[in-house]
N, CA, C and O of each residue as an XYZ file, in Angstrom:
308
protein
N      30.214   -122.961    142.982
C      28.985   -121.711    142.387
C      29.293   -122.174    141.420
O      30.408   -122.655    141.217
N      28.512   -122.137    140.736
C      28.372   -122.409    138.971
C      28.398   -120.901    138.698
O      28.137   -120.194    139.672
N      28.660   -120.312    137.576
C      28.202   -119.380    136.710
C      27.303   -119.254    135.600
O      27.639   -119.851    134.577
N      25.939   -118.428    135.581
C      25.230   -118.697    135.010
C      25.535   -117.663    133.780
O      25.838   -116.515    134.105
N      25.475   -117.988    132.401
C      25.983   -116.473    131.742
C      24.418   -116.406    130.874
O      24.215   -116.991    129.810
N      23.606   -115.722    131.461
C      22.175   -114.529    130.984
C      21.962   -115.196    129.400
O      20.995   -115.893    129.094
N      23.281   -114.759    128.311
C      23.611   -115.083    127.323
C      23.753   -116.103    126.680
O      24.394   -116.221    125.635
N      23.069   -117.053    127.350
C      23.841   -118.563    126.863
C      23.209   -119.131    125.562
O      22.123   -119.710    125.541
N      23.989   -118.910    124.491
C      23.307   -118.463    122.900
C      22.869   -120.635    123.404
O      23.978   -120.912    123.862
N      22.319   -121.525    123.486
C      22.108   -122.062    123.392
C      20.653   -122.005    123.817
O      19.760   -122.829    123.624
N      20.628   -120.854    124.432
C      18.711   -121.101    125.610
C      18.412   -119.492    123.945
O      17.272   -119.168    124.278
N      18.520   -119.176    123.515
C      18.588   -118.129    122.322
C      17.821   -119.099    120.430
O      18.250   -119.748    119.476
N      17.083   -118.773    120.735
C      16.100   -119.415    119.474
C      15.654   -120.956    119.401
O      14.833   -121.404    120.202
N      16.275   -121.792    118.334
C      14.819   -123.132    118.235
C      16.673   -123.998    118.425
O      17.716   -123.385    118.197
N      16.613   -125.262    118.811
C      18.103   -126.306    118.774
C      17.415   -126.633    117.183
O      16.356   -126.770    116.571
N      19.644   -126.637    116.998
C      19.083   -127.115    115.034
C      19.925   -128.768    115.325
O      20.668   -129.130    116.237
N      19.371   -129.533    114.029
C      20.879   -130.257    114.174
C      21.934   -130.018    113.791
O      21.983   -128.863    113.368
N      23.110   -130.689    113.694
C      24.166   -130.604    113.057
C      24.709   -130.490    111.158
O      25.786   -130.407    110.568
N      23.441   -130.539    110.815
C      22.636   -130.840    109.402
C      22.598   -129.616    108.736
O      23.080   -129.082    107.737
N      21.652   -129.305    109.902
C      20.870   -127.767    110.014
C      22.067   -126.988    110.103
O      22.078   -126.194    109.163
N      22.977   -126.884    110.755
C      23.896   -126.069    110.850
C      24.515   -125.825    110.244
O      24.940   -124.682    110.075
N      25.031   -127.439    109.275
C      26.107   -126.687    108.548
C      25.520   -126.236    106.997
O      26.254   -125.984    106.042
N      24.297   -126.202    106.983
C      23.403   -125.474    105.757
C      23.676   -124.755    106.207
O      24.842   -124.409    106.018
N      22.577   -123.722    107.439
C      23.288   -122.821    107.805
C      24.870   -121.648    107.480
O      24.830   -120.580    106.869
N      26.375   -122.428    108.238
C      26.666   -122.113    108.051
C      28.123   -121.800    107.118
O      29.175   -121.161    107.095
N      26.877   -123.252    106.051
C      28.212   -122.978    104.817
C      29.244   -124.078    105.044
O      29.913   -124.275    104.029
N      29.721   -125.214    106.566
C      30.987   -125.374    107.051
C      30.750   -127.130    107.275
O      29.786   -127.562    107.909
N      31.518   -127.788    106.811
C      31.201   -129.410    107.019
C      30.595   -129.404    108.613
O      30.867   -128.765    109.629
N      29.792   -130.287    108.322
C      29.515   -131.211    109.445
C      30.490   -131.724    110.386
O      30.428   -131.663    111.614
N      31.232   -132.143    109.800
C      32.290   -133.125    110.444
C      32.792   -131.636    111.328
O      32.493   -131.427    112.504
N      33.336   -131.010    110.749
C      34.316   -129.923    111.613
C      32.822   -129.072    112.369
O      32.629   -129.569    113.479
N      32.605   -128.843    112.302
C      31.486   -128.691    113.259
C      31.329   -129.707    114.875
O      31.349   -129.423    116.072
N      31.179   -130.946    114.085
C      31.591   -131.799    115.359
C      33.201   -131.841    116.275
O      33.585   -132.359    117.324
N      33.831   -130.965    115.174
C      34.802   -130.565    115.885
C      34.918   -129.851    116.423
O      35.770   -129.929    117.308
N      34.433   -129.103    116.322
C      34.475   -127.891    117.020
C      33.667   -128.150    118.556
O      34.007   -127.903    119.713
N      32.392   -128.794    117.928
C      31.775   -128.643    119.668
C      33.380   -129.881    120.262
O      33.980   -129.363    121.204
N      33.837   -130.921    119.925
C      34.551   -131.192    120.750
C      35.744   -130.520    120.763
O      36.801   -131.132    120.612
N      35.701   -129.295    120.933
C      37.275   -128.705    121.454
C      37.184   -127.246    121.537
O      37.934   -126.416    121.024
N      36.044   -127.048    122.336
C      34.673   -126.381    122.898
C      34.992   -125.257    122.661
O      35.456   -124.376    123.385
N      34.556   -125.305    120.874
C      34.638   -123.876    120.461
C      33.563   -123.239    119.939
O      33.639   -122.039    119.674
N      32.075   -124.173    119.655
C      31.000   -124.522    118.992
C      29.930   -125.355    120.404
O      30.054   -126.507    120.819
N      28.783   -124.134    120.941
C      28.632   -124.645    121.833
C      27.169   -125.464    121.142
O      26.418   -125.184    120.207
N      27.226   -126.451    122.012
C      26.275   -127.826    121.987
C      25.598   -128.427    123.090
O      25.899   -128.385    124.283
N      24.674   -128.974    122.542
C      24.217   -130.160    124.084
C      23.785   -131.416    123.141
O      23.019   -131.375    122.178
N      24.412   -132.441    123.621
C      24.229   -133.975    123.283
C      22.754   -134.261    123.796
O      22.039   -134.310    124.797
N      22.786   -134.380    122.729
C      20.187   -135.584    122.979
C      20.570   -136.609    122.743
O      21.199   -136.736    121.692
N      20.401   -137.563    123.444
C      20.455   -139.074    122.920
C      21.783   -139.381    121.523
O      22.705   -138.604    121.772
N      21.962   -139.825    120.838
C      22.660   -139.398    120.079
C      23.254   -138.564    119.234
O      24.430   -138.771    118.935
N      22.450   -137.312    118.618
C      22.897   -136.471    118.794
C      22.855   -135.288    119.291
O      22.137   -134.843    120.187
N      24.223   -134.445    118.233
C      24.724   -133.019    118.961
C      23.603   -131.835    118.661
O      23.378   -131.736    117.455
N      23.092   -131.210    119.224
C      22.055   -129.945    118.852
C      22.617   -128.738    119.291
O      23.321   -128.648    120.296
N      22.278   -127.693    118.458
C      23.182   -126.114    118.892
C      21.660   -125.582    118.593
O      20.549   -126.109    118.659
N      22.155   -124.263    118.226
C      21.439   -122.849    117.510
C      21.912   -122.273    117.027
O      23.094   -122.616    117.016
N      21.628   -120.927    116.183
C      21.916   -120.744    115.698
C      22.741   -119.520    115.782
O      23.203   -118.973    114.780
N      22.946   -119.031    117.179
C      22.978   -118.270    117.965
C      24.750   -118.624    118.069
O      25.811   -118.028    117.885
N      24.220   -120.127    118.529
C      25.824   -120.165    118.748
C      26.759   -120.431    117.897
O      27.923   -120.533    118.283
N      26.260   -120.660    116.018
C      26.768   -120.894    115.268
C      26.892   -119.533    114.793
O      26.938   -119.623    113.566
N      26.958   -118.494    115.087
C      26.988   -117.015    114.773
C      27.932   -116.693    115.685
O      28.771   -115.861    115.339
N      28.004   -117.264    117.015
C      28.602   -116.279    117.931
C      30.524   -117.581    117.676
O      31.669   -117.187    117.900
N      30.195   -118.710    117.284
C      31.707   -119.360    116.537
C      32.357   -118.416    115.875
O      33.465   -117.996    116.208
N      31.520   -117.916    114.620
C      31.535   -117.847    113.263
C      32.197   -116.210    113.141
O      33.038   -115.871    112.309
N      31.617   -115.369    114.130
C      32.461   -113.969    114.590
C      33.679   -114.562    115.844
O      34.791   -114.169    115.489
N      33.735   -115.118    116.750
C      34.995   -115.396    117.085
C      35.969   -115.755    116.647
O      37.037   -115.330    117.087
N      35.898   -116.765    115.519
C      36.625   -116.818    114.256
C      37.439   -116.154    113.324
O      38.491   -116.180    112.684
N      35.949   -115.278    113.697
C      37.032   -113.923    111.845
C      37.927   -112.971    112.534
O      38.343   -112.068    111.808
N      38.365   -112.955    113.902
C      39.183   -111.959    114.284
C      40.113   -113.396    114.969
O      41.297   -113.571    114.680
N      39.355   -114.309    115.873
C      40.825   -115.282    115.699
C      41.649   -116.392    114.968
O      42.382   -117.216    115.514
N      41.395   -116.262    113.641
C      42.266   -116.671    113.035
C      43.429   -116.265    111.916
O      44.219   -116.791    111.132
N      42.952   -114.871    112.423
C      43.737   -113.849    111.953
C      45.455   -114.141    112.934
O      45.657   -114.485    114.098
N      46.441   -113.793    111.750
C      47.483   -113.844    113.015
C      47.555   -112.674    113.696
O      47.124   -111.568    113.370
N      48.147   -113.021    114.690
C      48.739   -111.183    115.296
C      49.008   -110.235    114.776
O      48.363   -109.187    114.773
N      50.192   -110.510    114.159
C      50.794   -109.600    112.969
C      50.888   -109.047    111.866
O      51.690   -108.357    111.236
N      48.984   -109.901    111.662
C      48.319   -109.062    111.098
C      47.178   -108.195    111.763
O      46.474   -107.296    111.303
N      47.227   -108.622    112.660
C      46.062   -108.045    112.556
C      46.207   -106.005    113.000
O      45.171   -105.363    112.832
N      46.709   -105.699    113.204
C      47.458   -104.046    113.556
C      47.863   -103.283    112.055
O      49.060   -103.245    111.772
N      47.350   -102.972    111.562
C      47.827   -102.480    110.209
C      47.776   -100.958    110.516
O      47.481   -100.232    109.567
N      47.941   -100.577    111.310
C      48.510    -99.082    111.672
C      49.490    -98.212    110.436
O      49.931    -97.089    110.676
């Protein structure tokens, strides 16, 4: 049984190339390719090219903003 996420970021908005995603996010194209391989950025391969969406890039950027903070620094109570 497959789990279909109704909010798949690859279905929101138009598909863009990694070069466009790099320009949009301010990240390096090579880094984006690495995030795809590690499963951190959603993308799909079409022929020789990886395509993603701005929504998928936004979700990646949002996830790393919290995840990259070491746990000991997250709670400042």
